[in-house]
The first five atom37 places (N, CA, C, CB, O) and aatype in JSON, in Angstrom:
{
  "aatype": [12, 15, 15, 10, 19, 9, 6, 4, 2, 15, 1, 14, 7, 8, 3, 16, 4, 0, 13, 4, 8, 6, 3, 10, 6, 14, 7, 3, 7, 14, 1, 10, 4, 10, 0, 3, 15, 6, 15, 7, 19, 4, 1, 2, 4, 7, 11, 1, 8, 0, 14, 15, 10, 19, 0, 10, 10, 3, 10, 0, 1, 16, 0, 6, 1, 19, 7, 8, 9, 7, 1, 8, 15, 19, 16, 10, 14, 10, 15, 0, 12, 10, 3, 10, 0, 1, 0, 0, 6, 3, 18, 16, 8, 16, 0, 19, 1, 11, 11, 5, 1, 10, 0, 15],
  "atom_mask": [
    [1, 1, 1, 1, 1],
    [1, 1, 1, 1, 1],
    [1, 1, 1, 1, 1],
    [1, 1, 1, 1, 1],
    [1, 1, 1, 1, 1],
    [1, 1, 1, 1, 1],
    [1, 1, 1, 1, 1],
    [1, 1, 1, 1, 1],
    [1, 1, 1, 1, 1],
    [1, 1, 1, 1, 1],
    [1, 1, 1, 1, 1],
    [1, 1, 1, 1, 1],
    [1, 1, 1, 0, 1],
    [1, 1, 1, 1, 1],
    [1, 1, 1, 1, 1],
    [1, 1, 1, 1, 1],
    [1, 1, 1, 1, 1],
    [1, 1, 1, 1, 1],
    [1, 1, 1, 1, 1],
    [1, 1, 1, 1, 1],
    [1, 1, 1, 1, 1],
    [1, 1, 1, 1, 1],
    [1, 1, 1, 1, 1],
    [1, 1, 1, 1, 1],
    [1, 1, 1, 1, 1],
    [1, 1, 1, 1, 1],
    [1, 1, 1, 0, 1],
    [1, 1, 1, 1, 1],
    [1, 1, 1, 0, 1],
    [1, 1, 1, 1, 1],
    [1, 1, 1, 1, 1],
    [1, 1, 1, 1, 1],
    [1, 1, 1, 1, 1],
    [1, 1, 1, 1, 1],
    [1, 1, 1, 1, 1],
    [1, 1, 1, 1, 1],
    [1, 1, 1, 1, 1],
    [1, 1, 1, 1, 1],
    [1, 1, 1, 1, 1],
    [1, 1, 1, 0, 1],
    [1, 1, 1, 1, 1],
    [1, 1, 1, 1, 1],
    [1, 1, 1, 1, 1],
    [1, 1, 1, 1, 1],
    [1, 1, 1, 1, 1],
    [1, 1, 1, 0, 1],
    [1, 1, 1, 1, 1],
    [1, 1, 1, 1, 1],
    [1, 1, 1, 1, 1],
    [1, 1, 1, 1, 1],
    [1, 1, 1, 1, 1],
    [1, 1, 1, 1, 1],
    [1, 1, 1, 1, 1],
    [1, 1, 1, 1, 1],
    [1, 1, 1, 1, 1],
    [1, 1, 1, 1, 1],
    [1, 1, 1, 1, 1],
    [1, 1, 1, 1, 1],
    [1, 1, 1, 1, 1],
    [1, 1, 1, 1, 1],
    [1, 1, 1, 1, 1],
    [1, 1, 1, 1, 1],
    [1, 1, 1, 1, 1],
    [1, 1, 1, 1, 1],
    [1, 1, 1, 1, 1],
    [1, 1, 1, 1, 1],
    [1, 1, 1, 0, 1],
    [1, 1, 1, 1, 1],
    [1, 1, 1, 1, 1],
    [1, 1, 1, 0, 1],
    [1, 1, 1, 1, 1],
    [1, 1, 1, 1, 1],
    [1, 1, 1, 1, 1],
    [1, 1, 1, 1, 1],
    [1, 1, 1, 1, 1],
    [1, 1, 1, 1, 1],
    [1, 1, 1, 1, 1],
    [1, 1, 1, 1, 1],
    [1, 1, 1, 1, 1],
    [1, 1, 1, 1, 1],
    [1, 1, 1, 1, 1],
    [1, 1, 1, 1, 1],
    [1, 1, 1, 1, 1],
    [1, 1, 1, 1, 1],
    [1, 1, 1, 1, 1],
    [1, 1, 1, 1, 1],
    [1, 1, 1, 1, 1],
    [1, 1, 1, 1, 1],
    [1, 1, 1, 1, 1],
    [1, 1, 1, 1, 1],
    [1, 1, 1, 1, 1],
    [1, 1, 1, 1, 1],
    [1, 1, 1, 1, 1],
    [1, 1, 1, 1, 1],
    [1, 1, 1, 1, 1],
    [1, 1, 1, 1, 1],
    [1, 1, 1, 1, 1],
    [1, 1, 1, 1, 1],
    [1, 1, 1, 1, 1],
    [1, 1, 1, 1, 1],
    [1, 1, 1, 1, 1],
    [1, 1, 1, 1, 1],
    [1, 1, 1, 1, 1],
    [1, 1, 1, 1, 1]
  ],
  "atom_positions": [
    [[-65.08, -111.86, 20.71], [-64.4, -110.8, 20.01], [-64.77, -109.45, 20.65], [-64.76, -110.82, 18.51], [-65.93, -109.23, 21.01]],
    [[-63.82, -108.59, 20.78], [-64.05, -107.26, 21.33], [-64.71, -106.37, 20.29], [-62.73, -106.62, 21.81], [-64.51, -106.54, 19.09]],
    [[-65.49, -105.44, 20.77], [-66.12, -104.51, 19.84], [-65.13, -103.39, 19.52], [-67.44, -103.93, 20.43], [-64.23, -103.08, 20.3]],
    [[-65.33, -102.79, 18.35], [-64.46, -101.71, 17.9], [-65.17, -100.38, 18.04], [-64.01, -101.94, 16.45], [-66.39, -100.3, 17.89]],
    [[-64.41, -99.34, 18.33], [-64.94, -97.99, 18.45], [-64.03, -97.04, 17.68], [-65.06, -97.56, 19.95], [-62.89, -97.39, 17.36]],
    [[-64.54, -95.86, 17.4], [-63.72, -94.81, 16.79], [-63.26, -93.9, 17.92], [-64.52, -94.0, 15.69], [-64.06, -93.43, 18.73]],
    [[-61.96, -93.67, 17.96], [-61.36, -92.85, 19.0], [-60.52, -91.77, 18.34], [-60.51, -93.7, 19.98], [-59.93, -91.99, 17.28]],
    [[-60.45, -90.62, 18.97], [-59.59, -89.56, 18.47], [-58.19, -89.8, 19.02], [-60.12, -88.14, 18.87], [-57.97, -89.71, 20.23]],
    [[-57.25, -90.1, 18.14], [-55.9, -90.42, 18.54], [-55.11, -89.14, 18.77], [-55.21, -91.3, 17.48], [-54.93, -88.34, 17.85]],
    [[-54.64, -88.95, 19.98], [-53.79, -87.8, 20.27], [-52.48, -88.22, 20.91], [-54.52, -86.82, 21.18], [-51.69, -87.39, 21.35]],
    [[-52.26, -89.54, 20.95], [-51.03, -90.05, 21.55], [-49.91, -90.11, 20.51], [-51.27, -91.45, 22.17], [-50.07, -90.77, 19.48]],
    [[-48.81, -89.44, 20.75], [-47.69, -89.53, 19.82], [-46.98, -90.88, 20.0], [-46.69, -88.35, 20.04], [-47.1, -91.54, 21.03]],
    [[-46.27, -91.25, 18.99], [-45.47, -92.46, 19.11], [-45.93, -93.58, 18.21], [0.0, 0.0, 0.0], [-46.88, -93.44, 17.44]],
    [[-45.23, -94.68, 18.33], [-45.42, -95.86, 17.49], [-46.49, -96.75, 18.09], [-44.1, -96.64, 17.34], [-46.54, -96.94, 19.3]],
    [[-47.37, -97.29, 17.24], [-48.43, -98.17, 17.7], [-48.61, -99.29, 16.69], [-49.77, -97.39, 17.9], [-48.34, -99.11, 15.51]],
    [[-49.06, -100.45, 17.16], [-49.3, -101.59, 16.28], [-50.75, -102.04, 16.39], [-48.34, -102.75, 16.62], [-51.43, -101.75, 17.37]],
    [[-51.2, -102.76, 15.38], [-52.57, -103.26, 15.33], [-52.78, -104.32, 16.42], [-52.9, -103.85, 13.94], [-51.91, -105.16, 16.65]],
    [[-53.92, -104.26, 17.08], [-54.23, -105.21, 18.15], [-54.47, -106.62, 17.61], [-55.46, -104.75, 18.92], [-54.3, -107.59, 18.35]],
    [[-54.85, -106.75, 16.33], [-55.15, -108.06, 15.76], [-53.94, -108.68, 15.05], [-56.31, -107.96, 14.8], [-53.55, -109.8, 15.35]],
    [[-53.35, -107.94, 14.1], [-52.29, -108.52, 13.27], [-50.89, -108.02, 13.64], [-52.55, -108.21, 11.81], [-49.9, -108.52, 13.1]],
    [[-50.78, -107.06, 14.53], [-49.52, -106.5, 15.01], [-48.7, -105.79, 13.94], [-48.7, -107.58, 15.62], [-47.49, -105.64, 14.08]],
    [[-49.36, -105.36, 12.87], [-48.71, -104.52, 11.86], [-48.62, -103.09, 12.38], [-49.48, -104.57, 10.49], [-49.39, -102.69, 13.26]],
    [[-47.69, -102.32, 11.84], [-47.55, -100.92, 12.24], [-48.76, -100.12, 11.79], [-46.26, -100.31, 11.67], [-49.26, -100.3, 10.68]],
    [[-49.22, -99.22, 12.65], [-50.33, -98.33, 12.31], [-49.77, -97.01, 11.8], [-51.24, -98.09, 13.55], [-48.64, -96.63, 12.09]],
    [[-50.6, -96.32, 11.01], [-50.2, -95.02, 10.51], [-50.11, -94.04, 11.67], [-51.2, -94.5, 9.44], [-51.04, -93.95, 12.48]],
    [[-49.01, -93.32, 11.78], [-48.9, -92.34, 12.87], [-49.75, -91.11, 12.56], [-47.44, -91.93, 13.1], [-50.11, -90.86, 11.41]],
    [[-50.04, -90.35, 13.58], [-50.76, -89.1, 13.37], [-51.96, -88.95, 14.27], [0.0, 0.0, 0.0], [-52.45, -89.9, 14.87]],
    [[-52.4, -87.72, 14.34], [-53.58, -87.39, 15.14], [-54.84, -87.61, 14.31], [-53.52, -85.93, 15.65], [-54.78, -87.74, 13.08]],
    [[-55.96, -87.65, 14.99], [-57.23, -87.79, 14.3], [-57.93, -89.07, 14.66], [0.0, 0.0, 0.0], [-57.45, -89.84, 15.5]],
    [[-59.07, -89.31, 14.04], [-59.86, -90.49, 14.38], [-59.2, -91.78, 13.89], [-61.26, -90.38, 13.79], [-58.55, -91.81, 12.84]],
    [[-59.39, -92.84, 14.66], [-58.88, -94.16, 14.28], [-59.73, -95.23, 14.95], [-57.38, -94.33, 14.67], [-60.47, -94.94, 15.89]],
    [[-59.61, -96.45, 14.47], [-60.32, -97.58, 15.06], [-59.52, -98.12, 16.24], [-60.56, -98.7, 14.01], [-58.3, -98.23, 16.18]],
    [[-60.23, -98.46, 17.31], [-59.61, -99.03, 18.5], [-60.51, -100.11, 19.08], [-59.33, -97.93, 19.56], [-61.71, -100.15, 18.82]],
    [[-59.9, -100.99, 19.87], [-60.68, -101.93, 20.66], [-61.35, -101.16, 21.78], [-59.79, -103.09, 21.22], [-60.73, -100.3, 22.4]],
    [[-62.61, -101.46, 22.05], [-63.37, -100.7, 23.04], [-62.83, -100.89, 24.45], [-64.83, -101.11, 23.0], [-62.81, -99.95, 25.24]],
    [[-62.38, -102.1, 24.76], [-61.97, -102.37, 26.13], [-60.53, -101.98, 26.46], [-62.16, -103.82, 26.42], [-60.21, -101.75, 27.63]],
    [[-59.65, -101.9, 25.47], [-58.24, -101.62, 25.77], [-57.68, -100.4, 25.06], [-57.41, -102.8, 25.41], [-56.54, -100.01, 25.34]],
    [[-58.43, -99.79, 24.17], [-58.0, -98.62, 23.4], [-56.75, -98.9, 22.56], [-57.74, -97.46, 24.34], [-56.02, -97.97, 22.21]],
    [[-56.51, -100.16, 22.23], [-55.42, -100.52, 21.32], [-55.89, -100.27, 19.89], [-54.98, -102.01, 21.51], [-57.03, -100.58, 19.55]],
    [[-55.02, -99.71, 19.07], [-55.36, -99.39, 17.7], [-55.57, -100.61, 16.83], [0.0, 0.0, 0.0], [-55.06, -101.69, 17.11]],
    [[-56.36, -100.42, 15.76], [-56.65, -101.49, 14.8], [-56.36, -100.95, 13.41], [-58.13, -101.99, 14.92], [-56.76, -99.83, 13.08]],
    [[-55.66, -101.73, 12.58], [-55.32, -101.29, 11.23], [-56.55, -101.33, 10.32], [-54.2, -102.17, 10.65], [-57.59, -101.9, 10.66]],
    [[-56.42, -100.71, 9.17], [-57.52, -100.61, 8.22], [-57.96, -102.0, 7.72], [-57.11, -99.73, 7.03], [-59.16, -102.27, 7.63]],
    [[-57.01, -102.87, 7.4], [-57.36, -104.2, 6.87], [-58.13, -105.03, 7.9], [-56.09, -104.95, 6.45], [-59.13, -105.66, 7.55]],
    [[-57.68, -105.03, 9.14], [-58.41, -105.78, 10.18], [-59.75, -105.12, 10.47], [-57.57, -105.87, 11.48], [-60.74, -105.81, 10.73]],
    [[-59.78, -103.81, 10.41], [-61.03, -103.09, 10.61], [-62.06, -103.43, 9.54], [0.0, 0.0, 0.0], [-63.25, -103.56, 9.84]],
    [[-61.6, -103.58, 8.3], [-62.53, -103.95, 7.21], [-63.11, -105.34, 7.43], [-61.81, -103.89, 5.86], [-64.25, -105.6, 7.04]],
    [[-62.35, -106.23, 8.04], [-62.85, -107.58, 8.31], [-63.83, -107.6, 9.48], [-61.7, -108.51, 8.59], [-64.82, -108.33, 9.46]],
    [[-63.54, -106.8, 10.51], [-64.33, -106.87, 11.74], [-65.44, -105.82, 11.83], [-63.42, -106.73, 12.92], [-66.47, -106.06, 12.46]],
    [[-65.25, -104.65, 11.21], [-66.25, -103.57, 11.28], [-66.18, -102.71, 10.03], [-66.04, -102.7, 12.55], [-65.7, -101.57, 10.09]],
    [[-66.65, -103.24, 8.88], [-66.51, -102.48, 7.63], [-67.25, -101.15, 7.63], [-67.01, -103.31, 6.49], [-66.81, -100.2, 6.98]],
    [[-68.36, -101.05, 8.34], [-69.08, -99.78, 8.35], [-68.3, -98.7, 9.1], [-70.46, -99.97, 8.99], [-68.38, -97.53, 8.73]],
    [[-67.56, -99.07, 10.14], [-66.73, -98.08, 10.84], [-65.57, -97.61, 9.99], [-66.21, -98.67, 12.15], [-65.21, -96.43, 10.02]],
    [[-64.98, -98.51, 9.22], [-63.89, -98.12, 8.32], [-64.42, -97.18, 7.25], [-63.24, -99.37, 7.67], [-63.77, -96.19, 6.91]],
    [[-65.61, -97.48, 6.7], [-66.21, -96.6, 5.7], [-66.53, -95.23, 6.29], [-67.49, -97.24, 5.13], [-66.38, -94.21, 5.62]],
    [[-66.97, -95.2, 7.55], [-67.24, -93.92, 8.21], [-65.95, -93.13, 8.43], [-67.95, -94.16, 9.55], [-65.95, -91.91, 8.27]],
    [[-64.87, -93.81, 8.8], [-63.58, -93.14, 8.94], [-63.09, -92.59, 7.6], [-62.53, -94.1, 9.52], [-62.57, -91.48, 7.54]],
    [[-63.26, -93.36, 6.54], [-62.88, -92.89, 5.2], [-63.67, -91.64, 4.83], [-63.11, -93.99, 4.15], [-63.11, -90.68, 4.28]],
    [[-64.95, -91.65, 5.14], [-65.8, -90.49, 4.85], [-65.33, -89.28, 5.64], [-67.27, -90.8, 5.16], [-65.27, -88.18, 5.1]],
    [[-65.01, -89.46, 6.91], [-64.54, -88.34, 7.74], [-63.21, -87.78, 7.22], [-64.39, -88.79, 9.2], [-63.03, -86.57, 7.15]],
    [[-62.28, -88.67, 6.86], [-60.98, -88.21, 6.36], [-61.11, -87.49, 5.02], [-60.01, -89.39, 6.22], [-60.45, -86.48, 4.78]],
    [[-61.97, -88.02, 4.16], [-62.19, -87.39, 2.87], [-62.84, -86.02, 3.05], [-63.06, -88.28, 1.96], [-62.45, -85.05, 2.4]],
    [[-63.82, -85.94, 3.93], [-64.49, -84.66, 4.19], [-63.5, -83.64, 4.76], [-65.67, -84.85, 5.16], [-63.56, -82.46, 4.41]],
    [[-62.61, -84.08, 5.62], [-61.61, -83.17, 6.18], [-60.67, -82.66, 5.09], [-60.8, -83.87, 7.27], [-60.35, -81.47, 5.04]],
    [[-60.24, -83.57, 4.21], [-59.34, -83.18, 3.12], [-60.04, -82.2, 2.16], [-58.85, -84.42, 2.35], [-59.45, -81.2, 1.76]],
    [[-61.28, -82.5, 1.8], [-62.04, -81.63, 0.91], [-62.31, -80.28, 1.58], [-63.37, -82.3, 0.48], [-62.32, -79.25, 0.92]],
    [[-62.52, -80.29, 2.89], [-62.72, -79.05, 3.62], [-61.5, -78.15, 3.57], [0.0, 0.0, 0.0], [-61.63, -76.93, 3.47]],
    [[-60.32, -78.74, 3.63], [-59.09, -77.95, 3.52], [-58.94, -77.36, 2.12], [-57.87, -78.82, 3.86], [-58.47, -76.23, 1.97]],
    [[-59.33, -78.11, 1.11], [-59.28, -77.61, -0.26], [-60.26, -76.45, -0.4], [-59.6, -78.73, -1.28], [-59.94, -75.44, -1.03]],
    [[-61.45, -76.6, 0.17], [-62.49, -75.59, 0.06], [-62.15, -74.27, 0.71], [0.0, 0.0, 0.0], [-62.71, -73.24, 0.36]],
    [[-61.23, -74.29, 1.67], [-60.82, -73.05, 2.33], [-60.04, -72.13, 1.4], [-59.99, -73.37, 3.55], [-60.0, -70.91, 1.61]],
    [[-59.44, -72.69, 0.39], [-58.55, -71.92, -0.46], [-59.13, -71.59, -1.83], [-57.29, -72.66, -0.64], [-58.47, -70.92, -2.63]],
    [[-60.32, -72.04, -2.1], [-60.92, -71.74, -3.39], [-62.43, -71.58, -3.25], [-60.59, -72.84, -4.42], [-63.03, -72.03, -2.27]],
    [[-63.02, -70.95, -4.24], [-64.46, -70.72, -4.23], [-65.21, -72.0, -4.58], [-64.85, -69.6, -5.2], [-66.24, -72.31, -3.97]],
    [[-64.7, -72.74, -5.55], [-65.32, -74.0, -5.95], [-64.34, -75.14, -5.74], [-65.78, -73.94, -7.43], [-63.12, -74.95, -5.76]],
    [[-64.88, -76.32, -5.54], [-64.04, -77.51, -5.34], [-63.7, -78.14, -6.68], [-64.75, -78.52, -4.43], [-64.5, -78.09, -7.61]],
    [[-62.52, -78.74, -6.79], [-62.2, -79.51, -7.99], [-63.14, -80.7, -8.12], [-60.73, -79.97, -7.97], [-63.59, -81.26, -7.12]],
    [[-63.42, -81.09, -9.33], [-64.31, -82.22, -9.58], [-63.79, -83.49, -8.92], [-64.47, -82.44, -11.08], [-64.58, -84.27, -8.39]],
    [[-62.49, -83.71, -8.94], [-61.93, -84.92, -8.33], [-62.2, -84.96, -6.83], [-60.42, -85.0, -8.59], [-62.46, -86.04, -6.28]],
    [[-62.15, -83.81, -6.14], [-62.44, -83.78, -4.71], [-63.91, -84.09, -4.45], [-62.08, -82.41, -4.12], [-64.24, -84.81, -3.5]],
    [[-64.79, -83.55, -5.27], [-66.22, -83.83, -5.1], [-66.53, -85.3, -5.36], [-67.05, -82.94, -6.02], [-67.35, -85.89, -4.67]],
    [[-65.86, -85.88, -6.36], [-66.06, -87.3, -6.66], [-65.53, -88.19, -5.54], [-65.37, -87.67, -7.98], [-66.15, -89.2, -5.21]],
    [[-64.39, -87.81, -4.94], [-63.86, -88.56, -3.81], [-64.84, -88.54, -2.64], [-62.51, -87.98, -3.37], [-65.07, -89.56, -1.99]],
    [[-65.41, -87.38, -2.37], [-66.37, -87.26, -1.28], [-67.64, -88.07, -1.57], [-66.74, -85.78, -1.06], [-68.17, -88.74, -0.68]],
    [[-68.11, -88.02, -2.81], [-69.29, -88.8, -3.19], [-69.01, -90.3, -3.08], [-69.74, -88.45, -4.62], [-69.87, -91.06, -2.64]],
    [[-67.83, -90.73, -3.49], [-67.47, -92.15, -3.41], [-67.4, -92.62, -1.96], [-66.12, -92.41, -4.11], [-67.89, -93.7, -1.63]],
    [[-66.8, -91.81, -1.08], [-66.71, -92.18, 0.33], [-68.11, -92.25, 0.95], [-65.84, -91.17, 1.1], [-68.38, -93.15, 1.75]],
    [[-68.98, -91.32, 0.61], [-70.35, -91.34, 1.13], [-71.11, -92.55, 0.62], [-71.1, -90.05, 0.75], [-71.86, -93.18, 1.37]],
    [[-70.92, -92.9, -0.64], [-71.58, -94.07, -1.22], [-71.08, -95.36, -0.57], [-71.36, -94.12, -2.74], [-71.87, -96.26, -0.3]],
    [[-69.77, -95.45, -0.33], [-69.23, -96.64, 0.34], [-69.81, -96.8, 1.74], [-67.7, -96.56, 0.42], [-70.16, -97.91, 2.14]],
    [[-69.91, -95.7, 2.47], [-70.49, -95.77, 3.81], [-71.95, -96.19, 3.75], [-70.36, -94.43, 4.53], [-72.39, -97.04, 4.52]],
    [[-72.71, -95.6, 2.84], [-74.13, -95.95, 2.71], [-74.29, -97.41, 2.35], [-74.8, -95.07, 1.64], [-75.16, -98.1, 2.88]],
    [[-73.45, -97.9, 1.44], [-73.51, -99.29, 1.01], [-73.24, -100.25, 2.17], [-72.51, -99.54, -0.13], [-73.95, -101.25, 2.33]],
    [[-72.23, -99.96, 2.99], [-71.92, -100.85, 4.11], [-73.0, -100.77, 5.19], [-70.55, -100.5, 4.71], [-73.3, -101.78, 5.83]],
    [[-73.59, -99.58, 5.39], [-74.65, -99.45, 6.39], [-75.9, -100.22, 5.97], [-74.99, -97.97, 6.62], [-76.55, -100.85, 6.8]],
    [[-76.24, -100.17, 4.69], [-77.41, -100.9, 4.19], [-77.16, -102.4, 4.28], [-77.72, -100.49, 2.72], [-78.06, -103.15, 4.66]],
    [[-75.97, -102.84, 3.94], [-75.64, -104.26, 4.0], [-75.71, -104.76, 5.45], [-74.23, -104.52, 3.42], [-76.18, -105.87, 5.69]],
    [[-75.26, -103.94, 6.4], [-75.33, -104.33, 7.82], [-76.79, -104.43, 8.26], [-74.57, -103.31, 8.7], [-77.15, -105.35, 8.99]],
    [[-77.62, -103.48, 7.81], [-79.04, -103.49, 8.18], [-79.72, -104.74, 7.62], [-79.75, -102.21, 7.66], [-80.54, -105.36, 8.3]],
    [[-79.38, -105.12, 6.37], [-79.97, -106.32, 5.76], [-79.52, -107.57, 6.5], [-79.57, -106.41, 4.27], [-80.31, -108.51, 6.67]],
    [[-78.28, -107.6, 6.94], [-77.77, -108.76, 7.66], [-78.47, -108.9, 9.02], [-76.24, -108.64, 7.85], [-78.75, -110.02, 9.45]],
    [[-78.75, -107.78, 9.68], [-79.44, -107.83, 10.96], [-80.9, -108.24, 10.8], [-79.35, -106.48, 11.65], [-81.46, -108.88, 11.7]],
    [[-81.53, -107.9, 9.67], [-82.93, -108.22, 9.44], [-83.13, -109.71, 9.16], [-83.46, -107.4, 8.28], [-84.21, -110.25, 9.44]],
    [[-82.13, -110.37, 8.63], [-82.31, -111.8, 8.29], [-81.91, -112.72, 9.39], [-81.53, -112.15, 7.06], [-82.01, -113.94, 9.25]]
  ]
}
């Protein structure tokens, strides 16, 4: 199996998942890719093959969204802070689970 990496997507156009061949979300920004071919990977396949990377991408996207909200107000809405806390907790949970799996 190929390893997955996070890549900053700047290529316009249509792309499909390297594993299941489903359509990927268009747009710029970070995404999961195969390390050797730079082919995109969808969220569902990413969760199966590299859950900690998907959690890290979720955290980055949530932080970016909350950062945009923070530019326009002095305080953040509670829902935005909870979203950020949930994304951070999900990433921490997957990282700890990976560490436990490597230790055994």
